C-alpha positions in Angstrom: 5.9 77.6 -30.1 6.7 81.6 -29.9 10.0 83.3 -30.1 9.5 84.3 -26.6 8.5 81.4 -25.0 11.6 79.6 -26.7 13.7 82.2 -25.3 12.3 81.5 -21.6 13.1 78.1 -22.3 16.4 78.0 -23.2 17.3 80.4 -20.6 15.7 77.9 -18.0 17.4 74.7 -19.5 20.7 76.1 -20.5 23.5 75.2 -18.1 24.6 77.8 -15.8 28.3 78.6 -15.5 29.8 76.5 -12.3 31.2 79.0 -9.8 34.3 77.7 -7.8 32.3 77.5 -4.6 29.6 75.3 -5.4 30.4 71.9 -3.8 31.0 71.8 -0.1 34.5 70.5 -1.1 35.4 73.5 -3.1 35.8 76.8 -1.7 37.7 80.0 -2.7 40.6 79.0 -0.5 41.2 75.4 -2.0 39.4 72.1 -2.8 39.4 69.1 -0.8 39.2 65.3 -2.7 38.4 62.2 -1.1 39.8 59.0 -1.7 37.5 55.9 -3.1 38.9 54.1 -0.1 37.7 56.2 2.1 34.2 56.6 1.0 34.5 52.5 0.9 35.4 52.5 4.4 32.6 54.7 5.8 30.0 52.9 3.9 31.1 49.6 5.0 31.3 50.5 8.7 27.8 52.3 8.4 26.4 49.1 6.9 27.9 46.8 9.4 25.6 49.0 12.0 22.4 48.1 10.7 21.1 44.9 12.9 20.6 42.3 10.3 23.8 42.3 8.2 25.7 39.3 8.9 28.7 40.1 6.6 29.9 42.2 3.8 31.4 40.3 0.5 31.1 37.4 -1.6 32.3 34.1 -0.5 36.0 34.4 -1.7 36.3 37.9 0.1 34.8 36.2 3.4 36.8 33.4 3.3 39.9 35.4 2.8 38.9 37.6 5.8 38.2 34.7 7.8 41.8 33.6 7.0 43.2 37.2 8.0 41.4 37.1 11.2 43.7 34.3 12.4 46.8 36.0 11.5 47.8 37.9 15.0 47.7 41.5 14.7 45.8 41.6 11.1 42.5 43.3 11.2 39.5 42.8 8.9 39.0 45.1 6.3 36.4 47.8 6.6 36.0 48.3 3.0 35.4 44.5 2.2 32.2 43.8 0.0 31.9 47.6 -0.8 32.8 49.1 -4.1 32.3 52.9 -4.7 32.8 55.8 -7.4 33.5 58.9 -6.2 33.5 61.9 -8.3 33.9 65.6 -7.4 31.0 66.1 -6.0 28.8 62.8 -6.1 29.6 59.0 -5.0 27.8 56.1 -5.9 28.0 52.6 -3.5 27.8 48.9 -4.6 27.1 46.7 -1.5 27.6 43.1 -1.3 25.4 41.6 1.7 25.0 38.5 3.7 21.8 38.5 5.6 20.6 37.2 8.8 18.0 34.6 8.3 14.5 35.8 9.5 15.2 39.5 8.7 13.2 41.5 6.1 15.3 42.3 3.4 13.3 45.0 2.0 13.3 46.6 5.3 16.9 45.9 6.0 18.0 47.2 2.4 16.1 50.4 3.2 18.1 50.8 6.3 21.4 50.2 4.8 20.7 52.7 2.2 19.5 55.3 4.5 22.5 54.8 7.3 25.0 54.9 4.4 23.7 57.7 2.3 23.6 59.7 5.6 27.0 58.7 7.0 28.6 59.5 3.5 27.0 62.7 3.1 27.4 64.0 6.5 31.5 62.9 6.9 32.5 63.8 3.1 29.9 66.7 1.9 29.8 64.5 -1.2 26.1 63.8 -2.7 25.4 59.9 -2.8 23.6 59.2 -5.8 22.9 55.6 -5.6 23.3 52.8 -3.1 23.3 49.3 -5.1 22.7 46.5 -2.7 23.0 42.7 -3.6 22.2 40.1 -1.0 24.4 37.4 -2.1 23.8 34.9 0.7 21.8 33.9 3.7 23.2 33.1 7.3 21.3 30.6 9.2 21.9 30.3 12.7 22.9 26.6 12.3 25.7 27.9 10.2 27.6 28.9 13.7 26.7 25.3 15.1 28.6 23.5 12.6 32.2 23.9 13.8 31.6 23.4 17.5 30.0 19.8 17.2 32.0 16.7 16.3 30.1 13.7 15.6 32.1 10.8 16.4 29.6 8.4 15.4 26.0 7.2 16.3 26.7 5.6 19.7 29.2 6.7 22.4 
């Protein structure tokens, strides 16, 4: 490599000094920081908007949520089943889903990913670098009916 080519390469690959106004959350007038909980709730609500998502969270989290729903005045956690990492300019999201039976998991994941990225980026100004989705369970239509029918025996 010639000296001139090496100099050109060094100029294009060397990091440029960051200015105070690079990010949407940093300006000459000050900076804005966004809590992990805020991004977690946005991602959780955006995920629940997609048809085919039955619930978020693992088995223990869903069981705890079912108990909490029975307490008067208690509300379900919007961030259940969602974990995030938030930096100054970027965020990463991990989701645990329960999917409705019959829904294409690949199509659902694509829709969830698109909706979460759009919501988080639009509302916070953070760049979402990844949305990892773990499908931990499948909701069957018969799961809803189990508690409704009490079988007292074979003959009535």
